[in-house]
C-alpha positions as CSV (number, residue, x, y, z in Angstrom):
1,M,0.0,14.4,-18.2
2,D,0.7,17.8,-19.7
3,N,0.0,18.6,-23.4
4,G,2.2,21.7,-23.4
5,N,-0.7,23.9,-22.7
6,G,-1.3,22.9,-19.1
7,L,-1.9,19.9,-16.9
8,L,-4.4,17.3,-17.9
9,N,-7.3,15.8,-16.0
10,F,-7.6,12.1,-15.6
11,I,-11.2,10.9,-16.3
12,G,-12.4,7.5,-17.2
13,G,-8.9,6.2,-17.5
14,D,-7.8,8.9,-20.0
15,W,-5.6,12.0,-19.7
16,R,-7.6,14.8,-21.2
17,A,-7.4,18.6,-21.6
18,P,-10.4,20.2,-19.8
19,Q,-12.7,22.6,-21.7
20,T,-11.4,25.8,-20.1
21,K,-9.4,28.9,-21.0
22,D,-8.7,29.7,-17.3
23,F,-5.3,28.6,-16.0
24,L,-3.2,29.3,-12.9
25,A,0.6,29.2,-12.8
26,V,2.1,26.7,-10.4
27,T,5.2,28.3,-9.0
28,N,8.1,27.2,-6.8
29,P,7.7,29.3,-3.6
30,A,11.5,29.6,-3.2
31,T,12.5,30.4,-6.7
32,A,9.3,31.8,-8.4
33,E,10.0,29.4,-11.3
34,V,6.8,28.5,-13.1
35,L,6.5,24.7,-12.8
36,A,3.3,24.2,-14.7
37,R,-0.1,25.7,-15.7
38,V,-3.0,24.2,-13.9
39,P,-6.4,24.3,-15.5
40,L,-9.4,25.7,-13.5
41,S,-11.9,23.1,-14.6
42,P,-15.5,24.2,-15.0
43,A,-18.5,22.3,-13.6
44,G,-18.8,20.3,-16.7
45,E,-15.5,18.5,-16.1
46,V,-16.7,17.5,-12.6
47,D,-19.9,16.1,-14.2
48,L,-17.8,14.0,-16.6
49,A,-15.7,12.8,-13.7
50,A,-18.7,11.9,-11.6
51,R,-20.3,10.0,-14.4
52,A,-17.1,8.1,-15.2
53,A,-16.8,7.2,-11.5
54,M,-20.5,6.1,-11.4
55,K,-20.0,4.0,-14.5
56,A,-17.0,2.2,-13.0
57,Y,-18.6,1.7,-9.6
58,P,-20.7,-1.5,-10.1
59,G,-17.8,-3.4,-11.5
60,W,-15.4,-2.2,-8.9
61,R,-17.6,-2.9,-5.9
62,R,-18.1,-6.4,-7.2
63,T,-14.4,-7.0,-7.4
64,P,-13.4,-9.0,-4.3
65,A,-11.6,-6.9,-1.7
66,T,-8.6,-9.2,-1.8
67,E,-8.3,-8.3,-5.5
68,R,-8.9,-4.6,-5.0
69,V,-6.0,-4.3,-2.6
70,Q,-3.6,-5.8,-5.0
71,V,-3.6,-2.4,-6.7
72,L,-2.5,-0.9,-3.4
73,F,0.3,-3.4,-3.0
74,R,1.6,-2.5,-6.4
75,L,1.1,1.3,-5.7
76,K,3.2,0.9,-2.5
77,A,6.0,-0.7,-4.4
78,L,5.9,2.1,-7.1
79,L,5.8,4.8,-4.4
80,E,9.0,3.4,-2.9
81,E,10.6,3.3,-6.4
82,E,9.7,6.9,-7.0
83,F,10.1,8.1,-3.4
84,E,12.9,10.5,-3.9
85,A,11.5,12.0,-7.1
86,I,8.1,12.6,-5.6
87,S,9.7,14.1,-2.4
88,R,11.6,16.6,-4.6
89,T,8.4,17.5,-6.4
90,I,6.7,18.2,-3.0
91,T,9.6,20.5,-2.1
92,Q,9.5,22.3,-5.5
93,E,5.8,23.0,-5.5
94,C,5.1,23.4,-1.8
95,G,8.3,24.9,-0.4
96,K,9.1,22.6,2.5
97,T,12.5,21.1,3.1
98,L,13.4,17.8,1.4
99,V,13.6,16.2,4.9
100,E,10.0,17.4,5.6
101,A,8.8,16.2,2.1
102,R,10.2,12.8,2.7
103,G,8.5,12.6,6.1
104,E,5.2,13.6,4.6
105,L,5.4,11.1,1.8
106,R,6.3,8.3,4.3
107,R,3.1,9.1,6.3
108,G,1.2,8.8,3.0
109,V,2.7,5.5,2.2
110,E,1.9,4.2,5.7
111,N,-1.8,4.8,4.9
112,V,-1.5,2.8,1.7
113,E,0.0,0.0,3.8
114,V,-2.8,0.1,6.4
115,A,-5.5,0.1,3.6
116,C,-4.0,-3.1,2.2
117,G,-5.5,-4.8,5.3
118,I,-9.1,-3.8,4.4
119,P,-10.2,-7.4,3.5
120,A,-10.0,-8.1,7.2
121,M,-11.0,-4.6,8.4
122,M,-14.2,-4.6,6.3
123,Q,-15.6,-7.7,7.9
124,G,-19.0,-7.6,9.4
125,Y,-20.5,-9.8,12.2
126,N,-23.4,-12.0,12.8
127,S,-25.5,-13.6,15.5
128,E,-27.4,-16.9,15.2
129,D,-30.8,-17.5,16.7
130,I,-31.7,-14.0,17.6
131,A,-35.1,-15.7,17.8
132,R,-35.9,-19.4,17.2
133,G,-34.6,-20.2,13.7
134,I,-33.8,-16.6,12.8
135,D,-30.2,-15.3,12.2
136,E,-29.0,-11.7,11.8
137,H,-25.9,-10.4,9.9
138,M,-24.2,-7.0,9.6
139,L,-22.5,-6.4,6.3
140,R,-20.3,-3.6,5.2
141,Q,-20.8,-2.3,1.6
142,P,-19.2,0.6,-0.2
143,V,-20.9,4.0,-0.3
144,G,-20.5,4.9,-4.0
145,V,-18.7,7.8,-5.6
146,I,-16.4,9.7,-3.1
147,A,-15.0,13.2,-3.6
148,I,-11.7,14.1,-2.1
149,V,-10.8,17.8,-1.9
150,C,-7.3,18.7,-0.6
151,P,-5.3,21.7,0.7
152,F,-1.9,22.9,-0.4
153,N,0.2,22.2,2.7
154,F,0.5,18.4,2.4
155,P,0.3,17.5,-1.4
156,A,0.9,13.8,-0.8
157,M,-0.1,12.9,2.8
158,I,-3.6,14.4,2.9
159,P,-4.9,12.9,-0.3
160,L,-3.4,9.5,0.9
161,W,-5.3,9.9,4.2
162,F,-8.4,9.2,2.1
163,L,-7.7,7.7,-1.3
164,P,-6.4,4.2,-0.4
165,Y,-9.2,3.5,2.0
166,A,-11.9,4.8,-0.3
167,I,-10.9,2.6,-3.2
168,A,-10.0,-0.5,-1.1
169,C,-13.5,-0.4,0.4
170,G,-15.0,-0.6,-3.1
171,N,-15.8,3.0,-3.9
172,T,-14.8,5.1,-6.9
173,V,-13.3,8.5,-6.5
174,V,-13.2,12.1,-7.9
175,L,-10.0,13.7,-6.5
176,K,-9.4,17.4,-6.6
177,P,-5.9,18.4,-5.4
178,S,-5.1,22.0,-4.4
179,E,-4.6,24.1,-7.5
180,R,-1.4,25.4,-5.8
181,V,0.3,22.0,-5.6
182,P,-1.2,19.7,-8.3
183,L,2.0,18.0,-9.5
184,T,2.4,15.5,-6.6
185,M,-1.0,13.9,-7.1
186,Q,-0.6,14.1,-10.8
187,K,2.4,11.7,-10.3
188,V,0.6,9.5,-7.8
189,V,-2.4,9.0,-10.0
190,G,0.0,8.1,-12.8
191,L,1.4,5.4,-10.5
192,L,-2.1,4.2,-9.8
193,E,-2.7,3.8,-13.5
194,K,0.6,2.0,-13.8
195,A,-0.4,-0.3,-10.9
196,G,-3.3,-1.5,-12.9
197,L,-6.2,0.4,-11.4
198,P,-9.3,-0.1,-13.7
199,K,-10.5,2.8,-15.8
200,G,-12.9,5.1,-14.0
201,V,-12.1,4.0,-10.4
202,V,-10.1,7.3,-9.8
203,Q,-10.6,10.6,-11.6
204,L,-8.3,13.6,-11.1
205,V,-9.9,17.0,-11.7
206,H,-7.9,20.2,-11.4
207,G,-9.7,23.3,-10.4
208,S,-10.6,25.8,-7.8
209,R,-13.9,27.0,-6.1
210,E,-16.1,26.3,-9.1
211,A,-15.0,22.7,-9.2
212,V,-15.5,22.3,-5.5
213,D,-19.0,23.7,-5.6
214,A,-19.8,21.4,-8.5
215,I,-18.6,18.4,-6.5
216,L,-20.7,19.4,-3.5
217,D,-23.9,19.8,-5.6
218,H,-23.4,16.8,-7.9
219,P,-26.2,14.1,-7.3
220,M,-23.9,11.2,-8.2
221,I,-21.4,12.0,-5.5
222,A,-22.3,10.3,-2.2
223,A,-19.6,11.5,0.2
224,V,-16.9,14.2,0.5
225,S,-13.6,14.2,2.3
226,F,-12.2,17.7,2.8
227,V,-9.3,19.4,4.6
228,G,-8.9,23.2,4.6
229,S,-9.6,26.4,6.6
230,T,-12.3,26.4,9.2
231,A,-14.4,28.8,7.2
232,T,-14.2,26.7,4.1
233,A,-14.7,23.4,6.1
234,K,-17.9,24.8,7.6
235,H,-19.1,25.8,4.1
236,V,-18.3,22.4,2.6
237,Y,-19.9,20.6,5.5
238,A,-23.2,22.6,5.3
239,R,-23.4,22.4,1.5
240,A,-22.6,18.7,1.4
241,A,-25.2,18.0,4.1
242,A,-27.8,20.0,2.3
243,S,-27.4,17.7,-0.7
244,G,-27.5,14.5,1.4
245,K,-23.8,13.7,1.4
246,R,-21.8,12.3,4.3
247,A,-18.8,14.5,5.0
248,I,-15.4,14.6,6.7
249,C,-14.4,18.2,7.0
250,Q,-11.2,19.0,8.8
251,G,-10.6,22.7,9.5
252,G,-8.1,25.0,11.1
253,A,-6.3,25.2,14.4
254,K,-4.6,27.3,17.0
255,N,-2.5,24.7,18.9
256,P,-1.4,25.5,22.5
257,V,1.5,23.8,24.1
258,V,1.9,24.0,27.9
259,V,5.4,24.0,29.5
260,L,5.6,23.1,33.2
261,P,8.6,24.1,35.3
262,D,9.7,20.4,35.7
263,A,10.0,19.9,31.9
264,D,13.4,19.1,30.4
265,M,13.9,22.6,28.9
266,E,16.6,21.7,26.4
267,T,14.5,18.8,24.9
268,T,11.3,20.8,25.2
269,T,12.8,23.8,23.3
270,R,14.2,21.7,20.5
271,I,10.9,19.8,20.0
272,L,8.7,22.9,20.3
273,A,10.9,24.8,17.8
274,D,10.5,22.0,15.3
275,S,6.7,22.0,15.9
276,A,6.3,25.8,15.5
277,F,8.7,26.4,12.7
278,G,8.7,23.1,10.8
279,C,7.0,23.2,7.4
280,A,7.2,27.0,7.9
281,G,4.3,26.7,10.3
282,Q,2.0,25.7,7.5
283,R,0.3,22.7,9.1
284,C,-2.7,22.2,11.2
285,L,-0.6,20.6,14.0
286,A,1.9,23.4,14.3
287,A,2.5,24.7,17.8
288,S,1.3,28.3,17.7
289,L,0.9,29.2,21.4
290,A,3.4,28.3,24.1
291,I,2.0,28.7,27.6
292,A,4.8,28.8,30.2
293,V,3.7,27.9,33.8
294,G,5.2,29.6,36.8
295,E,9.0,29.8,36.8
296,A,9.2,28.1,33.4
297,K,8.7,31.5,31.8
298,K,12.2,32.9,31.9
299,T,14.1,29.7,31.1
300,F,11.9,28.6,28.3
301,G,11.5,32.1,26.9
302,D,15.2,32.6,26.5
303,A,15.7,29.2,25.0
304,I,13.0,29.4,22.4
305,V,14.2,32.9,21.3
306,A,17.7,31.4,20.7
307,A,16.2,28.5,18.8
308,A,14.2,30.8,16.6
309,Q,17.2,33.0,15.8
310,S,19.4,30.1,14.9
311,R,17.1,28.3,12.5
312,R,18.5,28.3,8.9
313,V,16.0,29.4,6.3
314,G,16.4,28.7,2.6
315,Y,15.5,26.6,-0.4
316,G,14.4,23.2,0.7
317,L,16.5,21.3,-1.8
318,E,19.7,22.7,-0.3
319,D,21.6,20.8,2.4
320,G,21.3,22.1,5.9
321,V,18.1,24.2,5.4
322,E,15.7,23.9,8.3
323,M,12.8,26.0,7.1
324,G,11.6,26.9,3.6
325,P,9.3,29.6,2.3
326,V,5.6,30.0,2.7
327,I,3.4,29.1,-0.2
328,T,2.6,32.5,-1.9
329,A,3.4,36.2,-1.6
330,E,-0.2,36.7,-0.4
331,S,0.4,34.3,2.4
332,K,3.6,36.1,3.4
333,A,1.8,39.4,3.4
334,R,-1.1,38.1,5.5
335,I,1.3,36.6,8.1
336,E,3.3,39.8,8.3
337,G,0.1,41.7,8.8
338,L,-0.9,39.4,11.7
339,I,2.6,39.9,13.3
340,A,2.0,43.7,13.1
341,A,-1.5,43.2,14.6
342,G,0.0,41.3,17.5
343,V,2.5,44.1,18.2
344,A,-0.3,46.7,18.0
345,E,-2.1,44.7,20.6
346,G,0.8,45.0,23.0
347,A,2.8,41.9,22.3
348,T,6.6,42.0,22.7
349,L,8.4,41.3,19.4
350,L,11.2,39.0,20.7
351,V,12.2,37.7,17.3
352,D,11.0,39.5,14.1
353,G,11.0,37.3,11.0
354,R,9.6,39.9,8.6
355,G,11.7,41.2,5.8
356,A,13.7,38.0,5.4
357,R,16.1,37.7,2.5
358,V,17.8,34.6,1.3
359,A,20.8,35.0,-0.9
360,G,20.2,33.8,-4.5
361,Y,16.4,33.6,-4.0
362,D,15.2,37.2,-4.1
363,Q,11.8,36.2,-5.5
364,G,11.1,33.6,-2.7
365,H,8.3,34.0,-0.2
366,F,10.6,33.8,2.8
367,L,9.9,34.6,6.4
368,R,12.1,33.8,9.4
369,P,10.8,32.4,12.6
370,T,9.0,35.0,14.7
371,V,8.4,34.9,18.5
372,L,5.9,37.2,20.1
373,G,6.0,37.5,23.9
374,D,3.3,38.6,26.4
375,L,0.4,38.0,24.2
376,D,-3.1,39.2,25.2
377,P,-5.0,35.9,25.7
378,G,-8.1,37.6,24.3
379,G,-6.4,39.4,21.5
380,R,-6.6,38.7,17.7
381,I,-3.2,37.1,17.4
382,A,-3.9,34.7,20.3
383,G,-7.1,33.4,18.7
384,T,-6.3,33.5,14.9
385,E,-4.7,30.7,13.0
386,V,-1.6,32.4,11.5
387,F,-0.5,29.4,9.4
388,G,3.1,30.6,9.3
389,P,6.3,30.4,11.4
390,V,5.0,32.5,14.3
391,L,5.0,31.4,18.0
392,G,3.1,33.4,20.7
393,L,4.2,33.2,24.3
394,L,1.8,33.4,27.3
395,H,2.5,33.0,31.0
396,V,0.1,31.6,33.7
397,K,0.7,30.8,37.4
398,D,-0.3,27.1,37.5
399,I,-1.7,24.2,35.5
400,D,-5.3,25.1,36.4
401,E,-4.9,28.4,34.5
402,A,-3.1,26.7,31.7
403,I,-5.9,24.1,31.1
404,A,-8.6,26.8,31.4
405,L,-6.7,28.9,28.8
406,V,-6.4,26.0,26.4
407,N,-10.1,25.1,26.7
408,R,-11.2,28.7,26.1
409,G,-10.1,28.6,22.5
410,R,-12.5,28.0,19.6
411,Y,-10.3,25.3,18.0
412,G,-9.6,21.8,19.3
413,N,-7.1,20.2,16.9
414,M,-4.1,19.6,19.2
415,A,-2.9,20.5,22.7
416,C,0.4,19.4,24.1
417,L,2.1,19.3,27.6
418,F,5.8,19.2,28.5
419,T,6.4,17.8,32.0
420,G,8.2,15.2,34.0
421,S,5.1,14.6,36.1
422,G,2.8,11.6,35.3
423,H,0.1,13.1,37.5
424,A,0.1,16.4,35.6
425,A,0.2,14.5,32.3
426,R,-2.8,12.3,33.2
427,R,-4.8,15.3,34.3
428,F,-4.0,17.3,31.2
429,R,-5.0,14.5,28.8
430,Y,-8.2,13.9,30.7
431,E,-9.4,17.5,30.9
432,V,-8.1,19.2,27.8
433,E,-10.5,19.8,25.0
434,A,-8.6,18.7,21.9
435,G,-8.8,15.8,19.6
436,N,-5.1,15.1,19.4
437,V,-3.1,15.4,22.6
438,G,0.7,15.2,23.0
439,I,2.7,14.5,26.1
440,N,6.3,15.6,25.7
441,V,5.5,15.5,21.9
442,G,5.4,18.6,19.8
443,V,3.4,17.3,16.8
444,A,0.7,14.9,18.0
445,A,0.1,13.4,14.6
446,P,-1.7,10.0,14.8
447,M,-0.2,7.1,13.0
448,A,-2.1,5.7,10.0
449,F,-3.9,3.1,12.1
450,F,-5.3,5.7,14.5
451,P,-8.0,8.4,13.5
452,F,-6.8,11.9,12.9
453,S,-9.1,13.5,15.5
454,G,-10.2,17.1,15.9
455,W,-12.7,18.9,18.1
456,K,-14.7,22.1,18.2
457,D,-14.1,24.4,15.2
458,S,-11.3,22.2,13.9
459,F,-13.6,19.6,12.6
460,F,-17.1,19.2,11.1
461,G,-18.6,15.8,10.8
462,D,-18.6,12.6,12.8
463,L,-15.9,10.2,11.5
464,H,-12.3,11.3,11.0
465,A,-9.6,10.4,8.5
466,Q,-7.4,7.3,8.8
467,G,-7.8,4.0,10.7
468,W,-11.1,2.5,11.7
469,D,-12.9,5.8,11.2
470,A,-12.0,5.7,7.5
471,I,-13.5,2.2,7.2
472,E,-16.7,3.4,8.9
473,F,-16.9,6.4,6.6
474,Y,-16.2,4.7,3.3
475,T,-18.6,1.8,4.0
476,Q,-22.3,1.7,4.9
477,K,-23.8,-1.0,7.1
478,K,-26.5,-3.4,5.9
479,V,-28.3,-5.5,8.4
480,V,-29.9,-8.8,7.2
481,V,-32.4,-10.7,9.2
482,E,-33.3,-14.1,7.8
483,Q,-35.1,-17.3,8.5
484,W,-35.7,-20.4,6.4
485,K,-38.1,-22.5,8.5
486,G,-40.9,-23.7,6.4
487,W,-39.6,-22.0,3.2
488,S,-38.0,-25.1,1.6
489,R,-38.4,-28.8,1.8
490,K,-36.5,-30.6,4.5
491,F,-33.4,-32.7,3.6
């Protein structure tokens, strides 16, 4: 998978060096150790991958679904065997703690498990005698060649939101992992090969923007599944649509959490701190705004400050570490700049995580949790996705103001409420404009058999990742109307 000069692409069942002289160093965000050199594949490599996928498609789509999922059963077993090794790779290339890496990989494995049920989930339906002697059937058939383009923050889970469903439904795949974290999917694709996946069903192409644009423009690619920033998701969606492709494009977020006075403050604080600062805030379901209602302001504010100050930051492979580094030095500088912008807008710097140093890891991209109080609801920091361990605090007088503030935002990925009131919870989930809603939950991440929803500028498309939405996206419906009266001799 690495010929000594850089990582290899996987095309047509073969590991091959791409025709490029451009490489990017893959580094450990905590130690700055160079883990690998990832090639930035040109458009020609995408063309080879798409052609290999198209060549494999007729044979794969004719393979019975019950046989296709046997590969996934074997993949599930291999992932369990390599679970700890892959989790460590996630920590090394992405920076999150080993506990977080294990949790991410477990979510990915759950999607493999759900996709094993596709022989039943792909079933169509029929109706006899829609008119005298005429029957009608709805069949699900695969779409063709699918492209999957992934971000850096979940090297295993996000590709596995898409990949198992796509191949189980009979499609072939061109997969482009993030150039920042290519090693995890390099291992997973190796396990797919070991599991007996036929040649050409899955291609792995490393690269950056040139590879993505080539994917979006390639005439053999029928659909694109993408996760990234809102600006990029919007670009991908528009370009995919312009070339006639169906697309799932999940974007950014600014997730508000409302805390009512009747919430259990100790539990709320613990859960909310994990949401805001877990994975160093680099996830699209991180709590980034906490809206305290009424007298909850003082109690919750003091508690979340204490929780932020006590969180242990360090290298994710070390015991007891609760938060790792952010992905790059550029990300760290951007986050620190947004903190400064918030202060310039008048926010109170309750906990300052800038300038963090971790003994023994001087080259790491570390920040500590940051808490900004008294945010301007209309300011830059309140409306911008920080994608780092920064929590902003706002205060409103009642739940009416809280819901109005939540719905004013441009994003709609997640909104959460902490309360002891069923009435308040019911109203919140009914009125709030977000695709994923949590009640006394800090990260409203859907299980594999539910769709990962998203509204407003957090999502572009129609169908979402996971669950039944994935089946709908990776299949196309064919309706057959038939009659046989008078067309053959009677028996």
